[in-house]
C-alpha positions in Angstrom: 96.0 -134.7 -40.4 94.3 -134.5 -43.9 90.9 -132.5 -45.1 87.9 -133.0 -43.9 85.9 -135.9 -46.4 82.2 -136.2 -45.9 80.0 -139.0 -46.9 78.3 -139.4 -50.0 75.3 -139.4 -48.1 73.8 -137.1 -45.1 70.9 -137.9 -43.1 69.1 -135.2 -44.6 69.5 -136.1 -48.1 69.2 -140.1 -47.2 65.8 -139.0 -45.4 64.4 -137.6 -48.8 65.6 -139.8 -51.2 64.0 -142.8 -49.2 60.5 -140.5 -48.7 60.6 -139.6 -52.5 61.7 -143.1 -53.7 58.8 -144.8 -51.4 56.1 -142.4 -53.1 57.1 -143.4 -56.6 57.1 -146.5 -55.9 53.4 -146.4 -53.8 52.5 -144.5 -57.1 53.4 -147.2 -59.3 52.2 -149.9 -57.2 48.5 -148.5 -57.9 49.1 -148.3 -61.6 48.6 -144.1 -60.9 52.6 -144.1 -63.0 54.5 -146.2 -65.4 57.3 -147.9 -65.4 59.6 -145.1 -67.3 57.8 -142.0 -65.1 59.1 -144.1 -62.0 62.4 -144.0 -63.2 62.2 -140.5 -64.1 61.2 -139.7 -60.6 63.6 -141.7 -59.3 65.9 -139.7 -60.9 64.6 -136.7 -59.9 64.8 -138.1 -56.3 68.3 -138.7 -56.4 68.7 -135.1 -58.0 67.1 -133.4 -55.2 68.8 -135.6 -52.3 72.5 -135.2 -54.0 72.2 -131.0 -53.8 71.6 -131.2 -50.3 74.9 -130.9 -47.7 75.5 -130.5 -44.0 78.5 -128.5 -43.0 79.8 -128.5 -39.2 79.5 -125.6 -37.1 83.0 -125.5 -37.4 83.7 -126.3 -41.2 83.2 -124.6 -44.8 82.8 -126.5 -47.8 85.0 -125.6 -50.7 82.4 -126.0 -53.6 83.9 -126.3 -56.9 82.0 -125.5 -60.4 83.1 -127.3 -63.4 86.4 -127.2 -61.7 86.5 -123.3 -61.0 86.0 -122.0 -57.4 82.3 -121.2 -56.9 82.5 -119.9 -53.1 82.2 -121.6 -49.8 79.0 -122.9 -47.9 78.2 -123.5 -44.5 78.4 -123.9 -41.7 74.7 -125.6 -42.0 72.5 -126.9 -44.7 72.9 -125.7 -48.3 72.5 -126.9 -51.7 74.6 -127.2 -55.0 73.8 -128.3 -58.6 74.5 -132.3 -58.3 76.9 -133.1 -61.9 78.0 -129.5 -62.5 79.0 -128.5 -58.7 81.2 -130.5 -56.7 82.3 -130.2 -52.9 86.1 -130.5 -53.0 86.7 -130.6 -49.2 85.6 -129.5 -45.8 88.1 -126.9 -44.1 88.1 -127.0 -40.3 88.5 -123.6 -39.1 88.9 -124.6 -35.1 92.4 -124.3 -33.2 94.3 -127.1 -33.8 97.9 -128.2 -32.8 101.0 -129.9 -34.7 103.7 -131.0 -33.0 107.2 -131.1 -34.4 110.8 -131.4 -33.6 114.5 -131.5 -34.1 116.7 -134.3 -33.3 120.1 -134.3 -33.3 120.7 -130.7 -34.5 123.7 -128.7 -33.7 123.7 -125.3 -31.8 126.3 -122.9 -32.5 128.7 -124.0 -29.9 128.7 -127.5 -32.2 126.2 -129.5 -29.4 123.8 -131.6 -30.6 120.1 -131.5 -28.9 116.9 -132.4 -29.4 114.3 -130.4 -29.1 110.4 -131.3 -29.0 108.0 -128.3 -30.0 104.0 -128.0 -30.4 102.3 -125.2 -32.8 99.0 -124.0 -32.2 97.3 -122.7 -35.6 94.2 -122.0 -37.1 93.0 -121.2 -41.2 91.4 -117.5 -40.9 91.0 -117.7 -44.8 89.6 -120.8 -46.4 89.9 -119.7 -49.6 93.6 -119.3 -49.8 94.1 -122.0 -47.8 91.8 -124.3 -50.5 93.3 -122.8 -53.0 97.4 -121.4 -52.5 98.4 -124.7 -50.7 97.9 -128.5 -51.4 98.5 -130.0 -48.2 99.1 -126.9 -45.9 99.0 -129.6 -42.6 101.9 -131.1 -43.8 103.3 -128.1 -45.4 103.2 -126.3 -41.4 104.5 -129.2 -40.0 107.8 -129.0 -42.1 108.2 -125.5 -42.3 107.9 -125.3 -38.2 110.8 -128.4 -38.2 112.9 -126.5 -40.4 113.0 -123.0 -38.7 113.6 -124.9 -35.4 116.6 -126.3 -37.2 117.6 -123.3 -38.2 116.9 -121.4 -35.3 119.2 -123.9 -32.9 121.7 -123.5 -35.3 121.8 -119.6 -34.9 122.2 -120.0 -30.7 124.2 -121.8 -28.1 123.2 -123.9 -25.7 123.4 -121.7 -23.1 121.0 -119.2 -24.5 118.6 -122.3 -25.7 118.1 -123.6 -22.6 117.9 -120.0 -20.9 115.7 -118.2 -23.0 112.9 -120.9 -24.7 110.5 -118.0 -25.0 112.6 -116.1 -27.3 113.2 -119.1 -29.4 109.4 -119.7 -29.6 108.5 -115.9 -30.6 111.4 -116.5 -33.2 109.7 -119.3 -34.4 106.2 -118.2 -34.2 107.3 -115.4 -36.9 108.8 -117.8 -39.2 106.1 -119.5 -39.2 103.9 -116.5 -39.7 105.7 -115.1 -42.6 105.5 -118.7 -44.5 102.1 -119.6 -43.6 99.9 -115.9 -43.9 99.9 -116.3 -47.6 97.9 -119.3 -47.4 95.4 -117.9 -45.3 96.8 -119.6 -41.8 98.2 -117.9 -38.8 100.2 -119.6 -36.2 99.0 -118.4 -32.8 101.0 -120.1 -30.0 104.5 -122.0 -30.2 105.9 -123.8 -27.1 109.2 -125.6 -26.4 108.3 -128.7 -24.7 111.5 -129.9 -24.0 115.2 -130.0 -24.5 117.6 -133.2 -24.4 121.1 -132.7 -24.2 123.7 -135.7 -24.2 124.0 -137.3 -20.8 127.8 -136.6 -20.7 127.1 -133.2 -21.0 124.2 -133.0 -18.8 126.8 -134.6 -16.2 129.8 -132.5 -16.7 126.9 -129.4 -16.7 125.7 -130.4 -13.1 129.1 -131.1 -11.9 130.4 -127.7 -13.0 126.8 -126.2 -11.4 127.8 -127.8 -8.1 131.4 -126.4 -7.8 129.9 -123.1 -8.4 127.5 -123.3 -5.7 130.4 -124.7 -3.2 132.9 -121.8 -4.2 129.9 -119.5 -3.4 129.3 -120.8 -0.3 133.3 -121.0 0.7 133.5 -117.1 -0.4 130.5 -116.3 1.8 132.1 -117.9 4.5 135.2 -115.7 4.2 133.2 -112.7 3.7 131.5 -113.8 7.2 134.7 -114.6 9.0 136.4 -110.9 7.6 133.4 -109.4 9.1 133.3 -111.0 12.2 137.3 -110.3 12.6 136.7 -106.7 12.1 133.8 -106.7 15.0 136.2 -108.3 17.0 139.0 -105.5 16.3 136.4 -102.4 16.9 135.5 -104.4 20.2 139.5 -105.0 21.3 139.7 -101.0 20.7 136.8 -100.5 23.2 137.7 -102.8 25.9 141.4 -101.4 25.6 139.4 -97.9 26.4 137.6 -99.4 29.2 139.3 -101.8 31.4 135.5 -101.8 33.2 133.8 -103.0 30.3 136.5 -105.9 29.7 135.9 -107.1 33.3 132.1 -106.7 33.0 132.3 -108.5 29.6 134.6 -111.3 31.4 131.8 -111.7 34.3 128.9 -112.2 31.7 131.2 -114.8 29.8 131.4 -116.7 32.9 127.6 -116.5 34.1 126.7 -117.3 30.8 128.9 -120.9 31.0 128.0 -121.3 34.5 124.0 -121.3 34.4 123.5 -124.9 33.5 124.2 -127.4 36.3 127.0 -129.6 36.1 129.3 -127.4 33.2 132.3 -126.6 33.3 134.5 -123.9 32.3 138.1 -124.1 30.6 139.6 -120.3 30.8 143.1 -119.5 29.4 145.5 -118.2 32.1 146.1 -115.6 30.0 142.3 -114.6 30.1 142.3 -114.7 33.7 145.0 -111.9 34.4 143.5 -109.4 31.4 140.0 -109.9 32.4 140.8 -110.6 36.0 139.0 -113.3 36.2 140.8 -115.2 39.1 138.6 -114.0 42.0 135.7 -114.1 40.4 136.4 -117.7 39.3 137.3 -118.9 43.0 134.1 -117.1 44.0 132.1 -119.4 41.5 133.7 -122.5 42.9 133.4 -121.0 46.3 129.6 -121.1 46.0 129.8 -124.5 44.1 131.4 -126.3 47.1 128.9 -124.9 49.2 125.8 -126.4 47.5 127.5 -129.8 47.5 126.5 -130.5 50.8 122.9 -129.8 49.9 122.5 -131.4 46.9 124.1 -134.4 48.8 121.6 -134.3 51.6 
């Protein structure tokens, strides 16, 4: 983006030139003035029209007098002395945005990355921006790009991926140090995208998947250990209280036979240890008594 240049004529100066010229020609038409006076009036009209200029609300006009800085004008309508004064440029004071990128830049651990970023900046001192640097928009772009490359080279890939905000803050400090003498401040720097080689991305994805599987197995093993510990505690309680063991066996058998048509397979050792033989016979007899009823 280059400095703003205005047209030679603005609506007000064009209107003034048109009106004064029309009046001069009318006076000449009615023989009020001669051709020499008409020429003088046209020159005066041109002089007055060329002295009128307009700057938009967000602009400042840099005025030079005989090649030297004379001051800033605007916003709104303002006047200069034609021929002596010259408007070098109009500087926009709104917040502006510049995109930049660092392509195939090596990180500290020698990984090539492409980083896209954006910087929001504004001109807070128009005089410095006009006198200290020739093309400040282009200068900001190159400083931002160079600073981004330097910061990438000082960090490893993992830091760049995980600490985008810190990278942006460091880059903003670098930009402010260079642009403040020009009357420009960089308000915000944002990292839009970080692109790494596809092979490396696939390897990192596999590594993350393997890490998730490892954690899942560790959690499962931990759960099995806790379950075994609880079973060990329960066995000690049942060992000291055979009645509790018998009641637990009755409850387990009851839970298994609640649903119709269910079948429970119990190891023979459990029949002896939990005294389930007699209880199983009673359940079987109850099921046998129910068969004629269901068939009827």
